[in-house]
C-alpha positions, 0 to 999 in steps of 0.5 A: 394575499398571494404574491403576484408572480409572472413566469417567463411565458407571462412575460412574453404575453405582457410584452406582446400586449405592450407592443400591440398597444404601441403599434395601435397608438402610433397608427392612431397618431398617423391617422389623426395627424393626416385628418384635417378635422382632428380637434386639438383636444383629441390631438393632445389625447393621442399624444399623451397616449403615445407618450404613455405607450412609450413609457410603457415600452421603456418600462418593458425594456427595463423589465426584459433586461432585468428578468431575462438578459441579466440571468442569461448573462449570469448563466453564460458567465458561469458556464465560461467559468466552468469551462475553465475548470473553476467549480466555485461558480454559483448563480445567485438568482432567487426568482421563481420562474424558469430562470430560477429553476434553471439556475437552481439546476445549474448550481446543483450540477456544479455541486455534483461535478465538484463531488465527482471531481473530488472523488476522481482526484481521490481515486487518482491519488489512490492509484498513484499510491498503489503504483508507488507501493507496487514499485517498492514491494516488487523491488525484491523477491526476498521475503525478509527484505519485503516484509519490513518494506510492506509494513513501513510503507503501509503504515505511512500510506494509511497514517496509523499508529500501529501496523502488524503483519501475521503469516500462517505457519504451514505446519502448525497453521497458526498465525505468527507475527512476522513484522510490526511497526509502531510503539513497543512492537518488541512485545509482539515477536512471540505472539501466535494466534490459532485460526478463529482466535481473536480478530486476526484469527477470525479474519484469517479463518473467514477470509473477510476484512473487518472494520471495528471502531470500538475494537475492545468491546467486540467479543472477538477481540483478544489482547496481544499483551496486557499493555494494549488494554484500553489502548487500541480503539479503532481497528482494520484487519484484512486477510492476505489472499493469493491464488485462493489461499489465505497467507495471513492477515495485516492489521492497522490500529488507530489513525494518527489523526485520532479519527475513526476508520471509514468504509473508504479506508477499508476499501483502499486497505483491502486493495493494498492487502491484495497487492501485498499478498501477491508480492508475498506469494511471489517471494515465497515461490522465489524462496522455494526455487532458491532454497534446498528442500531438506535443509531450508538453506539457500542452494548452490546457484543462489550462493554463487549469485549472492557471493558475486553481488557481495564481492561487488558491493564490498569493493564499491563501498570498501566493506570487508567480506568473509566466507566460511566453508564447512564440512561434516566430519566422517559423514559417509560413515554416518550414512553407511552405519545408520542409513540415509534417513539418519544422514538427512536428520544430521543435515537438517540439525546442522542447518538449524544450528547454523541458522541460530548462530549467524546474523540475519544479514549473513547468507547460509547455503548448502554448498553440496552434499554435506558441505555448507557455506556462510557468506559474511557481509561487512565482516573481517577475518577475525570476526569470521574466525570467531563465528566459525569457532562458535559454530564448531563448538555448538555442533560438537556440544549438540545432541544429535539424537536419532531414534534413541541413538546419540550421534557424535558429530563434528565439523571442519571449517575453512575461513577466507576474507576478500582481499585486493589480491583476489581477483573474484569469486573463484579465488575467494571460494578456492582460498576457503576451500583450501583452508577447509582441506587443511582442517580435514588433513589436520585432524578434523573438528577444527577451524583453519584460516586461509591466507 
């Protein structure tokens, strides 16, 4: 048997009939009470009918309150809760009339609003994260300082076990690991991929991001080393593209939570990579502006700027600071005898030797012509003298072979340390320069310490 149901329209009709019956009954009662010929039996009947009508009205009122007023009250209460930001409200109404439909639609609307609010909150978190990342990576234009910050912050944001940043070598066109974060990243220092080789090479060649949740089963996957076998499971790899040029790739391996990467992770990581690529491109442009094209060492203007900054830092934190100025002995003779191409070759070879001998924190510059400088932060006079002697020996022992012609090249070096008696940058440079002059006058191919 079908369950009897009354919709809202039916309830209104029923209410109207009951009211009509009540009015008729009351009217009959008035008529009969005013007629002298009404029998007591009829009077009682009319009274009974009136009482029945009254009970029906009370019943209707109760039904009206339960089926109309209460749902309306629940709806109003839920609306008030939502207006206060409480999205946990839900109307528990299982009727099949219009109120039931309205309650269902309302509950669905709340679920939808809740989902949209969650999505919006996640998006705001992402924007806040990107803003903070932007502040970090835009705090420096020096690539060697930028890359560690990029990989460390990206690893923290994405909560991964391993992050690797590879840049494309402009000459060999190979991808070279420039920065890595995670367990045992020392093994990655010598890793190189050709374009199209491995996941990283594939992404760099195509310029497309890639998400793999079973990385080692993919035919494109190539191990960095045998230690990684069966280690990497979930992988994200995104190209670093700036001004329509692929600078390299950045890869993430395995979430710390053990979960797989999702499409949302890929979307957010791609946004991060875009910001990182722009920062790297800016750093490279800045590096070009402050780097000598021939030797790839810093130019004179940058030398003075960094030396001034290091002097201020030394005096603020009471760190030692030393400076080396060196000069190629008889360089004019090399140019006159073998030509300027040979002279350029000697300058480039010497720059390579300097880069190999100094620390990463040291600042090597081309001072002008055949003169070079090395700023040595947190280094005293003894440490600077030791480095200067090592440089002298390395140059003396190096084979400068130009077009089958073996050249004998030596250098003279002047060393100075910042002391309280020196007023600033000019006096420190002058002290090192005087020491260099003394080395030249004393027979060349030697180190002289300025005091």
